N, C-alpha and C positions, 0 to 999 in steps of 0.2 A: 188183901187190899193193897199191901205194899207192892206185891208183884204186878198188880193191875196198874198202879201208878207208874211203875218203872217200864214195864213192857207195853208199849202203845202201838205196836204194829198190827195192821189188819191183814189177814191172809186172803180176804176176798174183797173185791171192789164193792164199795158200799152202795146201798140203795140211794135213790135221789134225795130222799128226806134227810138221811144221815150225812150224805155228801154236802148238802147245803148247810147243815149244822156245823160241820167241820170248817167249811169255807167261811161261814159267818164268824166263828171264833177267831180264825186267822185275821179276818178284816178288822174285827174289834181290837185284837192285840196290836195290829199294825197302827191303827188310829191312835190308840192310847199311848204307845211308845213314842210316836212322833209328837203327840200333844205334850208329853213330858219333856221331850227334847227341845221344843220351841218355847217353853215357859220363860227362859231368860229374855227372849225377844220382846215379849209383851211388857216387861218391866225394865227394859234395857237402860233407859235414862235414869231410873231410880238406882239401879245397880252401879252405874258409873259414878254416881254421887256417893253412894253408901260405902263403896270400897275404894274410892278415890282413884278410879281407873280412867285412863285416857281412852278415847275412842279406838286408837290404834292398838293399845294393849288388849282391849276387849275383843277386837277382831282377831288378834293373834291367839287368844284363848279358843275361839271358835275354830281357828285353823288347826291347832293342836288336837282339838276334839275330833275333827274330821280325819286327821292323820291316824289317830287311834282307831277310828271307825274303819279306815281303809285296811289297816292290818287285820282287824277282826273280820272284815268282809272277805278278805282273801282266805283266811282260815276257815270261814264259813263254807267254802267249797268242800270241806271234809264231810259235810252233812250228806253227801252222796253215799258215804260209807257208814257213818255213825247215826244217821237219822236226823230229822228236823225238829221234832217236838220238844226235846229236852233243851235245845238252844232257845226256843221261843219262851218256854216256861221259866227257865232260869233267868233269861234277860228281863222278863216282866218282874220277877221277884226282886232282883238286885236293883234295878232302876227305881222301882217303887220305894224301896227302903232309902235310897239316896235322896229322892225327892222329898220324902216325908220327914226324915230324921237328920240328914247330913246338911243339905244346902240351906234349909231355913235357919239352922243353928250355926251357920258359918260366921265366925267372928273375925276372920282374917281373909285377906286376899288369897293366900295360899290354899286354905281349905276350900274356898269357893272354886278356884281353878281346878283343883284335884277332882272335886265333885262333878263339874261340868265335863271334864275330859273322860271320867269314868262312865258317865251316861253315854257319851259318844262312842266309847269302846263297845259297850254291850249292844247299843242300838245298831252298830255296824254289823255285828254278827246276825242279828235278827233280820236286818235288811236283806240278807241272802236267804235265810231259812223260810221266811214267810212267802215270798213269791215262788219259791220252789214247791211249797205245799200247795199253793194255788195251781201251779202247773200240774202237779201230781193228780189232783182231784178234778181236773177240768179237761175234757177232750178239746181238740183244736177248734171244732165248730162252735164252741161256746167260750173260747179262750179270751176274746176281746172283752166280752161282758164281764167275765171273772176278773180280768186284769184291770178293767175299769173300776170295779169295786175295790180291788187291792190298792190301786194307785190313789184311792181315797185316803189311804193311810197318811202320807205326808200332808196332803191338802186339808183333809178333814181334821187332822191333828192341829195344824196351825189355825184352822177356822175355829175349832173349839177353844184354843188358847185365846184367840182374838175376841170371841163372844164373851167368855168369862172375864177377860181383861176389860172389855167395854163396860160390863155391869158390876164389876167388883173393885175397879180402880177409879177413884174420882180424880178430878183435875188437880187436887191438892194432896192426894194420898201419898204416903210414904211406906205403906205396909206391903212391901214386896214379898215378905215371907209367906203371907197367906196363899199366894198363887202356887208356890211350891208345895205347900201342905195339901191343898185341894188336889193337885195333880198326883201326889204320892198316894192319897187315899184311892183315887180312881185307878191308879196303876195296880195296887194290891187287889182291888176287886177284880180287875181283868186277869190277874195272876190266878186267883181262885177259879175263875171261869175256865181258863185254859187247863188248869190242873185237873178239873173234873171231867171236861168234855173233849179236849183235843186229842185226836188220834192221827196216825199216818199210815200210808201203805207200806207193805213189806217190800224189800228191795226187788224181789222177783217180779212184782206187779208194777211198781213205779218206774222200773227201768225199761218199760215198753212204751211204744208210741200209740196213742189213742186219738183217732180222728173224730169219732162220734161216739155217743153213748152206746150205740149198737156194737161197738168193739169190745164191750165189757166181757162177754163170754169168751171171745177169742183171746183176750189178754190173760184170762185166768187159765185157759187151756195151755197156752204157751208157757206160763209161769212154772208149770210142773217140770219142765225140762231146762229151765233157765240156769246158766252158769253165772251167778251173780258176780263172782270175783273177776272172771275174764272180761266182763263188760266194762269194768272200771279200771283196767290197767292203763298206766301212763295217762292220767286224766288231763294234765296240762298240755302234754304234747298233742292230744286230740283236739283240744279246744282253742289253743292259741293260733287261730286261723284268721285271715283278713276279714271275712264276713262277720265274724264274732267280735274281734278286737276293734276294727275300724268303726263298725256300727255302734259299738258301746261308746267309743269316743265321741261319735257324732251326737248321740242323744245327751251326753254329758255337757257338751258345750251349748246345746240347745237349751238345756235346763239352767244355764247360768242366771237367767232372769228369775227363775223360781227360787233359787237359793239366795239370790240378792233380796228378793221381796220377802221371803219367809224370815230371813235373818235381820234385815235392816230397813224394811219399808216403814215401820213405825218411826224410826229415827229419821229416815228420808222425809216423810210427811211432816214431822214435827220440827225440822230444821230448814226446809226449803220453801214450803208453801206458807205464805202469810199475806195478810192484807193490812198495809200500814204497819202497825206495831204488834199485831196479834197473830201468832203462829197457831197452827193446828195443835190442840191439846193432845195429851197422850190418849185419852178416851176417844177423841175424834179420829186420831190416827189408827187406833185399833178398830174403830167403826168402819172406816174405809176398807181396811183389810178384811173385815167380816163379810162385807158385800162381795169383795173380790174373790175370796176363797169359797163362798157359797156358790157363786157362778162356776168356779172351777170344779167343785164337787159334782154339781149336776151335769156338767159337760162331760166329765170322765165317764159317767155311767151311760148317759144318752148316746154318746158317740161309740162307746164300746158295744152297746146293744145294736146300733145301726150297722156297725162293721160286721157283726155276726150274722145279721139278717141278710146283708148283701154278700157276705163271705169274701170280702176283700179288705185289705188294710192300707195299701199304698196310696190310693186316692185320698183317703182321709189324712194321711201324713202330709201329703203335698199341699192340700188346701189349708190344713192347720198351720203349717210352717209359713206359707205366704200370708195368710190372714194375721198371724202373730207379728210378722215383720211390719205389716201396714199399721197395726195398732201400736206397735213399739215406736214407730216414727211419730205418731200422734202424741204419745206420752212424752217423747223427747221434746217435741215442740212446746208442750205445756210446761215442762220443767223450766224452761227459760222465762216463764211468766208467773212469778210468785203470787199473783193475786187470784190464781185459779181457785174456784170455789169447791166446796165439799163434794157435791153431787157430780160435778164435771170429772173429778178425779175418780169417783166411783165407777162411772160408765167407761172411762178410758182404761183403767186398770182391769176392770172386769172383762173388757173386750180382749185384752192381751191374753188373759188366762183362759178364756173360752177357747180360743184357737190353739193355745199351747196344749190344753187338755185333749183336744181333738187329735193332735199329733202324737201325744205321749201314750194315751191309752192304747191306741192301735199299734204303736211301736212296740210296746211291751209284749203284746200278743205275737207280733211278727218276729220279735227277737227270740222268744222262747221256741217258736216254731223253727227258726233258723238253727238254734242250738240242738233241737231234737233231730233235725236233718243230719247233724254231725254224729250225735250219739244221745239217744233219749235217756240213757243211764247216767249221763253226766250233766243233767240240767242244773244242779246246784253249782257245779264247777263253772259252767258258762255264766251263770248269774253272779258268781263270785268275781269273775273278770269285770263284769259290768259294775258291780257294787264297789270293788276296789278302785276302779278307774274313776267312778263317780266321786268318791271321797277325795281322791288325789286331785282331780280337776277343781273341785270346790275349794280344797285347801289352798292350792296355788292361786286361784283367782281371788279368794278372800284375803290372802296375804297381800296381794297387789292393791286391793280396793282402797285401803286407807291412804295410800300414796296418791291415788287418783283423786279422792274426795277429801283431801287433807283439811279443807276449810271446815268440814263437819265437826272436826275435833274442837275447833275454837267455839263453834256454836253450842255444842253439847256441854263443854266445860264452863261456859258462861251463861247458860240459858236461865239459871236461877236469878240473874240480874235483869231479865226481860221486863219484870214488873216496874223497874226504875226508868225504862225508856221514855214513857210519856212525860214524866216530870223533867227529865234531861232535855227532851225536845222542846218543852214549853219554856224552860229557862233560856235555851239558846235562841229561840224565836223572839222572845220578849226583850232580851238583853244581849243581842249579838255583839255590839261594840264593846260592852264591858267584859263579856266572856273572852273576847279576843285579846283584850289588854291583859287580863289575868293570865291567860294561857301563854302569852308572849313573854311574860315576866314571872314565871312560876316561882322561882327561887325567892324573889323579892317579896311577893305576896304571901308566900308560905311563912316567911319571917315576920311580916306584918301581922299575920293571924295570931301570933303568940301574945300580942298586946290586947288587953280587954277593950280598950277604946283608943280613938285617934289621939286624944289628949295625952296619953301615956307613951306615945311613940317619940323617941329622941328626935330633936329638930333636924339633924342632918339626914336621918333615915326618912323623916317625913317629907323633906324637900326632894329627896331621891324618888319617893313614891309619887309625889305630885308631878314631877317631871315625866315619870313613866306613864302616869295616867293621862297626861296631856293637860289637865287642869284640876283645880281643887274640887270643882263640882263633880267631875268624873270620879275623883277619889272618894268623895262623900257618897256618891251613888253606889260605888263598889262596896263601901262599908255597910250601906243599908241592905244590900242583898247578900251579906256575908254567909248566912246559912245555906243559901242556894249554891253559892260558889264552893263552899266547903263540901256540900253534897257531890257536886261535879268532880271535885278533886279526889274524893274518896272512891268513886265508882267509875271514873272516866276510863281508866285502862281496861276494865272489864267490858264496859259498854262499847269501846272502840274495837276490842277483839270480837265482840258479838257482832257488831256492824260489819266489820271486814269479812268475817266468816259468812254472814248472811249474803253479802254482795257476791262473794266468790263461789259459794256452795252450788247454786243452780247450774252454772256452766260446768263445774267439775262433775256433778252427777250426770249431766248430759253426756260427757265423755265416756263415763262408765256404761251408761245405757247403750251407747253405740257399740261398745264391746259385746254386750248381750245380744244386740241386733246381729253382729257379725257371727256369733255362735249359731243363731238360727239360719243364717245364710250358709254356713258350713254344713249344717244338718241336711239341708234340702237335697243336694245332689247325691249324698251318701245313702239316701233311702233305697237306691236301686241295688245295693248290695244284699238287701234282706230277701228272705224267701217269701214267695207269694206273688200272685198275679194282680191284674188290673181290672179284669172283666168279670162282673157278677155272673153273667151267663156261662162263661167258661168255668168259673169256680163251682157252679151248681152241677155242671156236667161231670167234672172231676169227682165231686162228692158222690154222685150217683154211681159212678164207676167203682169208687172205693167200696160202697155198700155191697155191690155185686161180688167184689173180690173177697170181702169179709165172709159173705155167705158161703162161697166156695171153700174158703179155708176152714171155716168151722165144720162144714160137712166132711172135709178131708180128715181133720183131726178126730172127729167122732168116729169115722169109719176105721181109722187106724187104731183107736182105742178099743173098738169092738173086736177087731181081729186079734189084738193082744189078749183080750179076755178069753177068746175061743182057744187060743194056743195054751 
């Protein structure tokens, strides 16, 4: 049993049923790991208050977590030599334990930070291993569908976190620990599932190129004479080529909006969009995200299938990039209008990610095919370049983010005083003249507040107060509303910070969203570096020609084997 758990290599290409089982386990593992990774997002405002974190410090924690993931992703290229499954299974186990036992019991900022960074480290390694497994078990003619399901990982992960956040976090909840505990249990269940069922192809089989399921017999025949070591010599030298590196960079900047949304859209919704004095609550913010990610999930699968049916990738990437840019422009325009309602934000953000999904699912298929064109034996190395660059771009961009949206920090740090805004506005509307007098002579009226009644104020000080108030009647009126004025004095600095942040935040978020728009614009022309054509008709003709070539090659190898047997 122990040998079975350790040795997970398959010497034969699996049947369709078992292949779908392995792919299903990979997709589940990916979804669960991303779900665990995004749990802090769903309770971000609660974590900031619990650990007394500024928004900038919290973002820097995510930056460090991404840098740890970048290092792990680069090392993940070694799975071309050491295999994929042990990385996936080990990652599920460690992250599940951290989510279940470490983070919910964190009593200090230091423990919390270490836990989040550790999750990013292990998730970064799995980020390379899981798409490599998908590539191994999927011929090119079904690659976009399979990658569509794999890319459900980050999207369905954040969707799952949003759904649970919507239904388990109330508007007044402070129980952030529960979300980590639930995710830890889910993670350990996924670990057991992967431990029991997940397998991988032997190096001699996975290091070959498969265009269709019909190639299965040819791949197994060729594997008998495969020199596994020779195929993986100098992996980085083989893969650090413009079509691989530049294409990886292009999709990284295109996905800036995804990582902004998955990490900070609950904060964005809860600090930018409001009507009068009422912001979106945390459950409402998670609710918008739920709709948005649900559309993204469906789009990844649908467009992946359509791409495989038509056998082309690039047209989907072009339409997806242009459509996403149009919807981004609409989102930016709404960000300047803080009275946007709930369902307006649902359809606008859902439109952004529908088109982003169209571009991304087909890009993943095309990128793996581009890597295979270089060397199919080094698929994980090519994916490691993408995974490492993705983490680096995300880390740099998120480090810059707090400087661009600096007003968000004031809103988040003072949002607990939002409930006092209606009373403050009422006082200022009913007694504008009296409030102005007190604010203009704060030191004097602070001193007057130390006396229980006007009769106990020394005559000289009383005369000074009467002069400052303009008349005795004004002074008596100020004394009559002393509780309200004391209230303003106590909370005014927080309310002013909240108001200034609310005024500046929409414009600052607009600036950042334009950066994300620019990332999509950069992605668009670099699509042409990838492998693949534009015409479905030509793609079908090439597939038919490949089928004929496979038939001839199989016949040749069988004939050669028969001659060897006779000798």
